[in-house]
C-alpha positions as CSV (number, residue, x, y, z in Angstrom):
1,X,30.0,2.0,-18.3
2,X,26.5,1.3,-17.5
3,X,24.2,0.7,-20.7
4,X,20.4,1.6,-20.1
5,X,18.4,-1.6,-20.7
6,X,15.2,-1.5,-22.9
7,X,11.7,-3.2,-22.0
8,X,12.4,-4.3,-18.9
9,X,9.7,-2.1,-17.0
10,X,7.9,-4.1,-14.5
11,X,4.0,-4.5,-13.2
12,X,2.7,-1.4,-11.3
13,X,0.4,-0.1,-8.7
14,X,-2.7,2.4,-9.1
15,X,-6.3,3.8,-8.6
16,X,-9.3,5.1,-6.3
17,X,-9.8,3.4,-3.0
18,X,-13.3,2.2,-2.2
19,X,-15.4,-0.8,-1.9
20,X,-15.3,-4.2,-3.2
21,X,-14.2,-4.2,-6.8
22,X,-15.6,-7.3,-9.1
23,X,-14.7,-7.9,-12.3
24,X,-17.0,-6.5,-14.9
25,X,-18.4,-8.6,-17.4
26,X,-18.5,-7.1,-20.9
27,X,-19.7,-7.7,-24.8
28,X,-18.1,-9.8,-26.9
29,X,-16.7,-7.1,-28.9
30,X,-15.2,-4.6,-26.6
31,X,-15.1,-0.6,-27.3
32,X,-12.2,1.4,-26.5
33,X,-14.3,2.9,-23.6
34,X,-14.7,-0.8,-22.0
35,X,-10.9,-0.9,-22.3
36,X,-10.1,2.2,-20.2
37,X,-12.8,1.2,-17.7
38,X,-11.6,-2.5,-17.1
39,X,-7.7,-0.7,-17.3
40,X,-9.2,1.5,-14.5
41,X,-10.5,-1.3,-12.4
42,X,-7.8,-3.1,-12.3
43,X,-5.9,-0.2,-11.4
44,X,-8.3,0.5,-8.6
45,X,-8.1,-3.3,-7.3
46,X,-4.4,-3.1,-6.9
47,X,-4.4,0.3,-5.6
48,X,-6.6,-1.1,-2.6
49,X,-4.3,-3.6,-1.5
50,X,-1.8,-1.2,-0.5
51,X,-4.6,0.1,2.9
52,X,-6.0,-2.9,3.0
53,X,-5.6,-6.1,5.4
54,X,-4.7,-9.2,3.6
55,X,-7.6,-10.9,4.6
56,X,-9.2,-8.6,2.0
57,X,-7.0,-8.5,-0.5
58,X,-9.6,-10.5,-2.8
59,X,-10.3,-7.9,-5.6
60,X,-7.2,-8.5,-7.8
61,X,-7.1,-12.1,-7.9
62,X,-10.4,-12.2,-9.4
63,X,-7.8,-10.4,-12.3
64,X,-5.5,-13.4,-12.9
65,X,-6.5,-15.7,-15.8
66,X,-6.8,-19.5,-14.9
67,X,-5.9,-22.4,-16.9
68,X,-8.3,-22.5,-19.9
69,X,-9.1,-18.7,-20.4
70,X,-6.1,-17.8,-22.6
71,X,-3.1,-19.1,-24.2
72,X,-0.2,-20.7,-21.1
73,X,2.1,-17.7,-22.1
74,X,-0.9,-15.2,-20.9
75,X,-1.6,-17.4,-17.6
76,X,1.5,-17.4,-16.6
77,X,2.2,-14.0,-17.6
78,X,-1.4,-12.9,-15.5
79,X,-0.5,-14.9,-12.7
80,X,3.1,-13.5,-12.3
81,X,1.6,-9.7,-12.5
82,X,-0.9,-10.5,-9.6
83,X,1.3,-12.4,-7.3
84,X,4.3,-9.2,-7.9
85,X,0.9,-7.2,-7.1
86,X,0.2,-8.8,-3.8
87,X,3.7,-9.4,-2.8
88,X,4.3,-5.8,-3.1
89,X,1.4,-4.8,-0.7
90,X,2.5,-6.7,1.5
91,X,5.9,-5.5,1.4
92,X,4.2,-2.0,1.2
93,X,2.4,-2.3,4.6
94,X,5.5,-3.6,6.0
95,X,7.9,-0.6,5.3
96,X,5.4,2.1,6.3
97,X,4.9,0.0,9.8
98,X,8.5,0.2,10.5
99,X,8.5,4.0,10.1
100,X,5.1,3.9,12.4
101,X,3.1,5.3,9.3
102,X,-0.9,5.6,8.5
103,X,-1.6,5.5,5.2
104,X,-5.3,6.4,5.2
105,X,-5.7,7.2,1.2
106,X,-4.0,5.7,-1.8
107,X,-5.9,7.7,-4.3
108,X,-4.7,7.4,-8.3
109,X,-5.4,8.7,-11.8
110,X,-5.0,7.1,-14.8
111,X,-4.5,9.5,-18.1
112,X,-4.8,7.4,-21.1
113,X,-2.6,8.3,-23.9
114,X,-3.6,5.1,-26.5
115,X,-5.9,2.6,-26.8
116,X,-5.6,-0.6,-29.0
117,X,-8.6,-3.2,-29.1
118,X,-8.1,-6.3,-31.2
119,X,-10.9,-8.8,-31.0
120,X,-10.8,-9.7,-27.2
121,X,-7.5,-7.9,-26.3
122,X,-6.9,-4.6,-25.5
123,X,-3.7,-2.4,-24.4
124,X,-4.5,0.7,-22.6
125,X,-1.2,3.2,-22.2
126,X,-0.9,6.1,-20.0
127,X,0.8,8.1,-16.9
128,X,-0.7,6.5,-13.6
129,X,-0.5,9.4,-11.0
130,X,-1.0,8.1,-7.0
131,X,-2.2,10.5,-4.3
132,X,-1.1,9.0,-0.6
133,X,-2.2,10.8,2.5
134,X,-0.4,9.4,5.7
135,X,1.1,10.8,8.8
136,X,3.7,9.2,11.0
137,X,3.2,8.7,15.2
138,X,6.9,8.1,15.5
139,X,8.8,10.0,17.7
140,X,12.1,12.1,16.6
141,X,15.2,12.0,18.5
142,X,16.6,15.3,19.8
143,X,18.2,17.3,17.6
144,X,21.3,19.5,16.8
145,X,20.4,23.3,17.3
146,X,21.3,23.9,13.7
147,X,19.0,21.1,12.3
148,X,16.1,22.2,15.5
149,X,16.7,25.6,14.0
150,X,15.9,24.5,10.1
151,X,12.8,22.3,11.0
152,X,11.2,25.4,12.3
153,X,12.0,27.5,9.5
154,X,10.7,24.5,7.5
155,X,7.6,24.2,9.6
156,X,6.4,27.9,9.2
157,X,6.9,27.9,5.3
158,X,4.9,24.3,5.1
159,X,7.6,22.0,4.9
160,X,7.9,20.4,7.7
161,X,5.1,18.0,9.5
162,X,4.2,17.4,13.0
163,X,3.2,13.5,14.3
164,X,-0.1,13.0,13.4
165,X,-0.2,15.7,10.3
166,X,-1.3,14.5,7.1
167,X,1.3,14.5,4.6
168,X,0.5,14.5,0.9
169,X,3.1,12.4,-1.3
170,X,2.5,11.4,-5.4
171,X,4.1,9.1,-7.5
172,X,3.6,8.9,-11.1
173,X,5.0,6.5,-13.6
174,X,4.3,5.2,-17.2
175,X,1.7,1.7,-17.9
176,X,1.3,-0.3,-20.4
177,X,-1.5,-2.4,-19.6
178,X,-2.7,-5.3,-21.2
179,X,-6.1,-7.3,-21.1
180,X,-8.0,-10.6,-22.2
181,X,-11.8,-10.3,-22.3
182,X,-13.2,-14.1,-20.8
183,X,-16.4,-15.5,-20.3
184,X,-16.0,-14.1,-16.6
185,X,-15.0,-10.7,-17.4
186,X,-11.6,-9.0,-18.6
187,X,-8.1,-10.0,-17.0
188,X,-5.0,-8.8,-16.8
189,X,-2.1,-10.1,-18.9
190,X,0.6,-7.4,-18.0
191,X,1.3,-4.3,-16.4
192,X,4.3,-2.8,-18.1
193,X,6.1,0.3,-15.9
194,X,8.4,1.5,-13.5
195,X,7.2,0.8,-9.9
196,X,7.7,3.6,-7.9
197,X,7.6,1.5,-4.8
198,X,10.4,-0.6,-5.8
199,X,12.6,0.9,-8.3
200,X,15.6,-1.7,-7.2
201,X,13.5,-4.0,-9.7
202,X,13.8,-1.4,-12.7
203,X,16.9,-2.7,-14.4
204,X,16.1,0.2,-17.1
205,X,16.4,2.7,-14.5
206,X,19.9,4.1,-14.8
207,X,21.3,7.8,-15.7
208,X,22.2,8.3,-19.1
209,X,26.0,8.4,-20.3
210,X,27.0,10.5,-23.1
211,X,28.8,7.8,-25.4
212,X,30.1,4.1,-25.2
213,X,33.6,4.0,-23.2
214,X,33.5,7.4,-22.1
215,X,34.9,8.7,-19.1
216,X,32.3,9.3,-16.5
217,X,34.1,12.2,-15.0
218,X,35.1,14.7,-17.8
219,X,32.8,16.9,-20.3
220,X,32.3,14.6,-23.2
221,X,29.2,15.3,-25.4
222,X,27.5,12.1,-26.7
223,X,25.3,11.8,-30.3
224,X,21.8,14.0,-29.9
225,X,18.8,12.2,-28.7
226,X,15.1,12.4,-29.3
227,X,14.7,14.3,-25.8
228,X,13.9,17.8,-27.2
229,X,13.7,20.7,-25.3
230,X,11.1,23.9,-25.3
231,X,12.2,27.3,-26.2
232,X,14.0,28.0,-23.3
233,X,13.6,31.5,-21.3
234,X,15.7,34.3,-21.9
235,X,17.1,34.5,-18.6
236,X,18.4,30.4,-18.9
237,X,19.9,31.4,-22.4
238,X,21.6,34.3,-20.8
239,X,23.1,32.4,-18.0
240,X,24.2,29.6,-20.6
241,X,26.2,32.3,-22.7
242,X,27.8,33.7,-19.5
243,X,31.4,33.3,-18.9
244,X,32.0,31.6,-15.4
245,X,33.7,34.1,-12.9
246,X,37.2,33.1,-11.8
247,X,36.1,33.7,-8.2
248,X,32.8,33.9,-6.9
249,X,31.0,33.2,-3.0
250,X,27.6,32.5,-2.9
251,X,25.4,31.1,-0.3
252,X,23.0,28.3,-1.4
253,X,19.1,29.3,-1.0
254,X,18.3,26.0,-0.2
255,X,14.0,27.4,-0.1
256,X,14.5,28.2,-3.8
257,X,16.0,24.9,-4.6
258,X,13.1,22.9,-3.0
259,X,10.7,25.6,-4.5
260,X,11.7,24.7,-7.9
261,X,12.0,20.3,-7.3
262,X,8.3,20.7,-5.8
263,X,7.2,22.5,-9.1
264,X,9.0,20.2,-11.5
265,X,8.6,17.2,-9.5
266,X,5.9,15.8,-12.1
267,X,5.2,19.0,-14.8
268,X,8.8,18.9,-16.6
269,X,10.1,22.1,-17.2
270,X,10.5,21.9,-21.1
271,X,13.0,24.6,-21.2
272,X,15.7,22.5,-20.4
273,X,16.0,18.8,-22.3
274,X,14.4,15.5,-21.1
275,X,16.8,12.8,-19.9
276,X,14.1,9.8,-19.7
277,X,14.7,8.2,-23.6
278,X,18.3,7.9,-23.2
279,X,18.2,6.5,-19.6
280,X,16.7,8.7,-17.0
281,X,16.0,11.9,-16.1
282,X,16.9,12.2,-12.1
283,X,20.3,13.6,-11.8
284,X,19.0,16.3,-14.9
285,X,16.5,17.3,-12.4
286,X,18.2,17.5,-9.3
287,X,21.1,20.0,-11.6
288,X,18.5,21.6,-12.6
289,X,17.2,22.8,-9.0
290,X,20.6,23.8,-8.2
291,X,21.1,25.6,-11.5
292,X,18.6,27.5,-12.6
293,X,18.4,31.2,-11.8
294,X,14.9,30.7,-10.6
295,X,16.0,27.9,-8.2
296,X,18.7,27.7,-6.2
297,X,21.2,29.4,-9.3
298,X,24.5,28.0,-8.4
299,X,27.0,29.1,-11.4
300,X,27.8,27.0,-14.2
301,X,31.5,25.3,-14.6
302,X,33.3,23.2,-17.4
303,X,32.2,20.1,-15.9
304,X,28.9,20.7,-14.7
305,X,26.3,22.6,-17.3
306,X,23.3,21.9,-19.3
307,X,25.0,22.3,-22.7
308,X,23.2,24.9,-25.1
309,X,19.4,23.5,-23.5
310,X,19.1,21.0,-26.5
311,X,19.8,17.4,-25.8
312,X,20.5,15.3,-23.0
313,X,23.4,14.2,-24.8
314,X,25.0,17.9,-25.0
315,X,24.9,18.3,-21.2
316,X,28.0,17.4,-19.0
317,X,28.1,14.3,-17.7
318,X,27.9,15.5,-14.5
319,X,25.1,17.6,-15.1
320,X,23.0,14.1,-15.8
321,X,24.5,10.8,-15.2
322,X,24.5,10.3,-11.5
323,X,28.0,8.2,-10.3
324,X,30.2,11.2,-12.0
325,X,27.6,13.7,-10.3
326,X,27.9,12.4,-6.6
327,X,32.1,12.8,-7.7
328,X,31.6,16.4,-8.6
329,X,29.4,17.9,-5.8
330,X,31.7,16.0,-2.9
331,X,35.1,15.5,-4.7
332,X,35.8,17.2,-7.9
333,X,37.3,15.1,-10.6
334,X,39.8,17.6,-11.4
335,X,41.0,18.4,-7.8
336,X,39.2,22.1,-8.0
337,X,38.0,23.5,-4.7
338,X,34.9,23.9,-6.1
339,X,33.2,21.1,-4.5
340,X,29.6,21.9,-3.1
341,X,29.1,19.0,-0.9
342,X,30.6,16.3,1.5
343,X,29.5,12.7,2.2
344,X,27.9,12.7,5.6
345,X,26.5,8.8,5.7
346,X,27.0,5.6,3.1
347,X,24.8,2.7,4.2
348,X,21.8,0.6,4.7
349,X,18.4,2.3,5.8
350,X,18.9,1.6,9.7
351,X,22.8,2.4,9.3
352,X,21.8,6.4,8.2
353,X,18.2,6.4,9.5
354,X,19.8,8.6,12.4
355,X,22.2,10.4,10.2
356,X,19.5,11.4,8.2
357,X,17.2,13.2,10.9
358,X,19.7,14.6,12.6
359,X,21.9,16.4,9.8
360,X,20.4,16.4,6.3
361,X,18.5,19.4,5.4
362,X,16.1,20.9,2.9
363,X,18.5,21.2,-0.7
364,X,20.8,18.8,0.8
365,X,21.0,15.2,-2.2
366,X,20.8,11.7,-1.4
367,X,22.2,9.1,-4.1
368,X,20.7,5.5,-4.2
369,X,22.5,2.4,-5.2
370,X,19.4,0.5,-5.4
371,X,21.1,-3.0,-5.5
372,X,24.0,-2.3,-3.2
373,X,27.0,-3.4,-6.2
374,X,28.8,0.1,-5.8
375,X,27.2,2.1,-8.4
376,X,24.9,4.7,-7.8
377,X,21.7,4.2,-9.7
378,X,19.7,7.2,-9.0
379,X,19.4,11.0,-7.0
380,X,16.6,13.3,-5.3
381,X,16.7,16.2,-3.6
382,X,15.1,16.7,0.5
383,X,12.5,19.4,0.4
384,X,10.7,19.3,3.4
385,X,10.5,17.0,7.1
386,X,8.4,14.1,8.2
387,X,6.9,14.0,11.6
388,X,9.9,12.5,12.9
389,X,12.1,15.4,10.8
390,X,13.7,13.1,8.4
391,X,13.5,14.5,5.1
392,X,10.4,14.3,2.3
393,X,12.3,14.2,-1.2
394,X,11.5,14.8,-4.7
395,X,12.9,13.3,-7.7
396,X,12.0,12.2,-11.2
397,X,11.5,8.9,-13.1
398,X,9.6,7.3,-11.4
399,X,8.2,10.4,-10.2
400,X,7.9,11.7,-6.6
401,X,6.8,14.3,-4.8
402,X,7.7,14.6,-1.0
403,X,7.5,10.9,-0.8
404,X,10.1,9.6,2.8
405,X,14.0,9.7,1.6
406,X,13.8,5.6,1.6
407,X,11.1,5.2,-0.3
408,X,12.2,2.3,-2.5
409,X,13.7,-1.2,-2.5
410,X,15.3,-2.8,1.1
411,X,18.7,-3.7,-0.9
412,X,19.6,0.1,-1.2
413,X,22.7,1.6,-0.4
414,X,21.8,5.7,0.9
415,X,24.5,8.2,0.2
416,X,23.6,11.2,2.1
417,X,25.3,14.1,0.4
418,X,25.1,17.4,2.7
419,X,25.5,20.6,1.1
420,X,27.5,23.7,2.3
421,X,25.7,27.1,3.0
422,X,28.3,29.3,1.3
423,X,30.4,28.0,-1.7
424,X,33.4,29.4,-3.5
425,X,34.1,29.1,-6.7
426,X,37.8,29.4,-7.5
């Protein structure tokens, strides 16, 4: 079993792009408003790096503690946090250039959840949502007729973008920012978060299992967790209660799955349990986009279902745990003909990029093994096409809306799962 690790979040990105940023001197006794303003200034400096040249990256360095400004442990943590952000911004620009992408704006907002101030020390927690405007000049290769037709239909529906056309993408993550006030203004101690730009670093970002030792290819309910749902809609309750048909043929409505994913990429559907508190919500989110009656409306099955819409632990393992979900979609573990998809291509980004462009459609899914250790960590659903006709995806934790399919770490192994257009339930 892969046990989710706690307190393993890492430093982040964020806020508006603008002119030069300076560290603001503050009174000896800071208020909560002072702390929030300082946190926003730091995030703005971090955010600006993603679209700046290395020669202009001086704002973020001003937030690193120097020797003698605080304890040695604070200073070490501060300098490591700033170094991480500097390294990440360079990786981000290299990644964008590899796609021939140009990011013209990276503009984030911080929604504060809590602020604590004790003397010269402050901690600000909240959600950071980063909106990115970008376009690509990459030229696509010749497409098979089926993919060409799907891209044309997606363009008519506002889901495909031509080279040079602006794409709006969003990422979101929870932050815990700790700062200290010095004679030269506020300095950063740490910024703890799951980094949407490099999720392979997130040791705690693993979709949940049922219970220690439980097999991940059968339906085993685990203990109740703290992720309670809202009040399920009547149509959801009716679908949970309905008996599965003995034989059923249906067509996959890919557009409805993508509509659902776009709607709930950031604003979670509270009719379902949230699996983030027990390891991750990405598999739960993809299952919803396929199963929900207002989405693709796939039929329930004994080994893939949302339980009683109460807790994450009550759902089927294949509903919420990525390795089991991949096996269920492509090769039902009980040998049934009830398979949704097939594995199209598996490998590195360079190995799978052409397959993604030529063969992946809206409504298909991509699984991610971030460290290429043989165990799948994450899943996303395709919802659109960039200018080179590669897929844009939606995903949960860290939340992503219409980002490139390979938005993340360099060591990742990708599993491209192609879904059937017509599915037969035996």
